[in-house]
N, C-alpha and C positions, 0 to 999 in steps of 0.2 A: 502627435494626435491632438486635435483641437478639442476644447471643451464644449459640451452641449447642455446649457442650463435648461431645466424644465421647472415647471411650478406645479407639480402634481406627483402622486405616488408613482414609483417605478413598478412596472409590470413586465411580462414577458415580451410585450411590444410597447414601444413608446413613439408618440408622434414628435416629429421634429422638422422644422421648415417645410411643412405641407406633405410629409411623407412619413409612413409608419416604418419603424426599423425594429427587427428582431433584436433583443437585448440579451447579451451573454456576458455580463459583467457583474461586479458587486461581490458581496458575501452573503447575500440572503439565500444560502444554500437550500433551505427547506421552504422558501417562499412564504413564510407564515404571514407576512404583511398583506398578502392577497387571499386570506382565508377569512371569510366573513364571520364564521364562528369564533375564530380567534379574536377578531376586532370586537365582536359582541362581549367576549369575556373581559377584554380590557376596559371597555366601557362600563361594564358592571363593576369591575374593580375600582374604577375612578368614582362611580357613584357611591360605593361603599366607604372608600377612604378619602375621597377628595383627589385633587390633582397632584399634590405632593405632601410630603410629611416634613414640616419645617421644624424638626427638633432632633437632637442627638439620640443615638441608640441608648445612651446612658441617662436620659432624662427620667424623671420621676413618673411620667406617663409613657408607656411603650406600647407599640403595636406588636400583636402576637405573630403577624404574618412573616416578620423576618425571621424569628426563631423557627417557625414552621418550615420556611423554605430552607434554611441552612440544615436542619435536621433531616428533612426529606432528601435534599441533594446528597449530603453526606452518605446517608444510608444506601441510596441507589448507586453512588459512585464507588462504594466500598471503602470510604475514607472514614477515619475516626471522627473528624470534626470539620466544619466548614465556617467561613466567615464571609458575609455578603457586604459588598460595597457598591458604590455608585456607578463604577465603570471598570472595564478590563484594565485600562492604563493605571488606575489607582491601585488595583490588586498587585500589578507588577511593581509599581513604585514602592509600596509597603514591603513587599517580598525582598527586593534587592536592598532596600535600605536596612532591613533587619539582618539579612545575610552578610551585608557589608560589615556589620558590627560583630558577627559571630565567627566569620571566616578569616583564616590567615591569607588565603588566596581565592580569586574568583576567576573561573575559566568560562569564557563565553563561546558558544558555538557561532560559526560564521554567519549564519542566517538568524540569529537570536533577534527577537523584536525590540525596538527601542524602549518599550515599556519595562522590560525585565533587565535593562542595563544601566548600571550606574553611569552617571555623566562622564566621568573621567576614566573610565575603565579602557585599557589599551588592549585590543585584540585584533586578530587578523580576519578581516571580512572577505578575503580573496581565497582563503583555503576551502578545500572541499570538506564535507562532513567527515569523511573517512580520514582524511588527513588530520583533522581536529581530534578525533577519538584516539588516533595512533599517538599524537603528541601528549594527550592527557595520560594515557597508559604509561608512557615513557617517563613523564615528569613525576607521576605518582611513585614510581620505583626508586626515585632519587630523594624521596622525602620520608620523614618519619615523625609522627605525632602531630601532624598538622590537620587543620580543619579547612576543607576545600569546598567551595560552592561552585556547582556546575550549572550554568544557564543555557537553556535551549528551548526552541520551539518544538512542539510535537510534530509539526509539519512545516517543511520549507515550501510555502505556496507558489514561489517563483519558478521552481524547477519543472514540476512539483516533485516532492519526495517525502514520504511517511517515514519518520525516523524510528529506528530500532535502538533501544537503550540496553540491550543485553550486553554490550561492550563493557559496562561499568563493573561487570564481574571480574574483569581482568585488571582493575585497578589494584594497587598495592593494599592489603588489608591493614597496614600500619598506620593509616590515617583515617580521619572521620570525614565523610562526604555528605553534602547536601545536594540533591538534584532538584533544581526548579525547572519545571516543564510548563510552558505557555500553551495551554490548551484552547485558546481562542478559536482556532480553526478546526479543532477536534470535537468540541461540544456539538452534539447533534448529529455528527458524522461518524467519528471513530470511537473505538472502545466499547464500554458497556452501555448498551441502549442509546440514550442521548447524553449520558453523563460523563463522557470523556474517557481518558486513558488512565486514571488513577489506579483502577483495579489491575490493569495490565501490567504496571510496572512496580506494584506495591511489594513484591517479593524480592526486589533487588537489594544488595547490601548498601543502601543508602538511606539517608533521611529524606523521604519523598515529599515534595511540595509541588502541587499542581494549581495553577492559577490561570484567569483569563476572562475574557469577555463573553457574556451571555447575549450580546447584541448582534451576533452574526446569524448563524443558523437558527438560534432560539428566539431571536427578535425581541429580546427583553433588554432595556438599557440599564444594565447592572453588570457587576463583575463578581467573581467568587474565588475564594482560596480554599483549597483542600489540603489538609495535613494532619499531623499527630497532636496530641494534647499539648505538648510543650511549645511547638511552633504556633499553633493557632492561639494558644494563651498570649503569647508574645504579640501576635497581631491584635487581639482584642484590647490589650492593655496599652498599645502604643498610642501616642498622641494623635497621629494620623488617623487611626481608626475611630478613636473616641471623639475627635474634633470634626470629622468628615460628615456631611449629610448623607443619609442613607438613600438608596434608590426609591423611586415613587412606589408607594405600597400597592396601588392598584395593578401595576404590571406584575408584581410579585404574586399576587393572588391569581391573576390570569395564568401565570406559569403553572401554578399548582393545579389549577383546573384544566389545563390543556394537554395533560400527558398523553392521552389517546390521540389527539390531533397530531401531536408530534410524531407519533409512531406512524400514523397514516401517511404523514408527508415524507417521513424518512423512507418508507417503502416506495413511494412514488419516485423519489430521487434515485434509489437504487436501480429501479427499472429504467429510468431515463439514462442513467450512466451505462447500463448494460446495453441498451439499444445503441447509443451513440458509439460506444467503443467497438461494437461489432461492425458498425458502419465504416469506421475509420482504421480498422486494424491493419489494413494493407497499404495505408497511405504512408510514405516516407517523411521524415523530418519533423515528426511530432514526439512529444514526451508527455506521458500521463501515467498516474497510478490507477490500478483497477477500482479501488474503493474510495477514491477521492475525486471530486467533481471539477477538476481543472485540467486543462490541456495547454501546453505551451509549444512554441515553435522554435526550431533550431536555427531558422533564418528570420530576419526582421522584415518589416513591411506588410504583414498580413492584415493588420488592423486598417490600413488604407484600402487595400484591395477588397476586403469584406464590407467596408463601409459603402463602396460603390455598388455593392450588391444588395444593400438594404440591411446590413448586419452590423451591430455595434458590439465589439469585444472590449475587453480591459486592456489599456495601453497607457503606461505611465512610467517614469523613471524610478528606479528602486535599487538599492536602499538609499542612495545618495542622489541629490538633485541633478548632479552632473552626469549620472549614468545614463546610458541610452535606454530609451523606453522598451519595456518588456511587454510583448503581446501575449495575452492569455484569453482562452475561452473558459467561461465559468458556467457550469450547468446547474440549474435550479429544479426543485419540484414543481415549480409553476409552468415549466416549459411543456408544451404539447409535443406529441410524437412527430406531428407535422413540422414543427419548428426545428426539431433535431435532424429529420430528414432533409429539410431544406438546406440546413448549414452544411450537413455532410455531402450533399450534392454539389453545392458551391465549391466546397473545398476540393 
């Protein structure tokens, strides 16, 4: 699939080479970048705080908005504490670095995002998630007194598949477990309101850590870590957290002021998914989860066919550059019903 460079914001339709194409790609699931009220909140936040905060979170002059966002997010997510960073990738890096020092072993799910993976960790990317969970249970029963870190996405966005973590109840109780879940594609979509899956898995017999990007559905260039007092304390005292620049404060203020807008967009997305999945339910060769806005194809070549019909979908190699491209439809709250009807009719 060739690249399509553009010099403007992405919307439900994008002009390219003299033609308008319906756009079903990206990760802007709630379409917040196309909400004027949200843009106004960001502009107001920048006016209040300036374009950036060029100081450490630990400098003698601190901005209250960071503590406010952390406290608000943690409470809403059902987590004891939160730590805010400049990106989702940074949250993953800090988490796997700390867990690497704490754990005797690290077990990575086959679809785990590179952000939460230590660079030298050896794991099998070709297993299914079920095979991975079965292996984890078996390995745990042959161990005693060990500390194990389990690394996984909340969602495999390439299948797609929303993961269930109830299987960790079958792990041997003779060991200590940390479960790190990357919620980058869950924030705004799955779990409690817009705040991800922490509350959903908090009762499991593990030390739960949820981390991820706020830059996808929630459209905020930042990342957040949710966890207990001990782990978030380690995050906050780490050189990585203390030395890293925080996210732009204006965006953080906009997030705090936009909660009702997020809920409105979330409802629109749910309506769009329900409409589209009703229209395609009898079509063969498709894979999708009822509550997640991604559809994949069992056969290749759909991106080229749909492009000829004026529709651009996601198509790129993953997780390795040498892998064949994966074609996916991504639904957003900014899509109109006529867009979805058009796509379904063409399919």
